[in-house]
C-alpha positions in Angstrom: -76.6 130.1 324.6 -78.0 126.6 324.3 -77.6 126.2 328.0 -79.6 129.2 328.6 -82.3 128.0 326.4 -82.5 124.7 328.1 -82.6 126.2 331.8 -85.3 128.5 330.5 -87.4 125.5 328.8 -87.0 123.6 332.1 -88.3 126.5 334.2 -91.3 126.8 331.8 -92.0 123.2 332.2 -91.7 123.4 336.0 -94.0 126.4 336.1 -96.6 124.8 333.6 -96.4 121.6 335.9 -96.9 123.5 339.1 -100.0 125.3 337.6 -101.4 122.2 336.4 -100.8 120.4 339.8 -102.6 123.3 341.5 -105.6 122.6 339.2 -105.7 118.8 340.1 -104.2 117.5 336.9 -101.5 115.0 337.0 -99.2 114.1 333.9 -97.7 110.5 334.3 -94.8 109.5 332.2 -94.2 105.8 332.6 -91.0 105.7 330.8 -88.2 103.7 332.6 -90.6 101.8 334.7 -91.1 98.1 334.5 -94.0 97.1 332.3 -97.1 95.7 334.1 -100.1 94.7 332.1 -102.3 96.2 334.7 -101.0 99.9 334.1 -103.2 102.4 332.4 -101.1 103.2 329.2 -101.9 101.6 326.0 -99.0 99.6 324.6 -98.5 100.8 320.8 -95.3 98.9 320.1 -93.3 96.0 321.4 -89.7 95.8 320.8 -87.5 93.0 321.5 -84.4 93.6 323.4 -81.8 90.6 324.1 -80.0 92.6 326.7 -83.0 92.3 329.2 -83.2 89.2 331.4 -85.8 86.6 330.6 -89.2 87.7 331.2 -88.3 91.4 331.9 -90.1 94.2 330.2 -89.7 97.9 330.7 -91.5 100.8 329.3 -89.0 102.3 326.8 -90.6 105.5 325.7 -93.8 107.5 326.4 -95.6 108.6 323.2 -98.2 110.5 325.1 -98.4 110.8 328.9 -101.4 109.7 331.0 -103.4 112.6 332.2 -105.2 112.4 335.5 -107.7 115.0 336.9 -108.6 114.7 340.5 -107.7 110.9 340.6 -109.7 110.2 337.6 -108.1 109.1 334.1 -108.6 111.7 331.7 -106.5 110.3 329.0 -104.7 107.0 328.7 -101.1 107.5 327.6 -99.3 105.5 324.9 -96.2 103.9 325.3 -93.4 101.7 323.7 -92.2 98.4 325.7 -89.1 96.6 325.3 -89.1 93.0 326.3 -86.7 90.1 326.4 -87.1 87.9 323.3 -88.0 85.0 325.4 -91.0 86.6 326.7 -93.9 86.3 324.3 -96.8 87.8 326.2 -96.4 91.4 324.9 -95.8 90.4 321.3 -99.8 89.7 320.8 -100.7 93.2 321.5 
């Protein structure tokens, strides 16, 4: 039964995404991408991760996605970033 629920949920999310896209709304989830200070989302937490190579930072989790409408930012997302302990630049945010 859980498998059917998950499939139904994926189908609903896909339908909602397609409807929003048709209206010019884009939902952006930055999770898994390399962190770049020029990205739109607000960093709300920085976690040190000694498995990352020196100077590397990734977006670990999206708390709220970035929302764009017709190419304009409607809502900045919020993210959690993981960075190597040797990289001190993000810890100041």
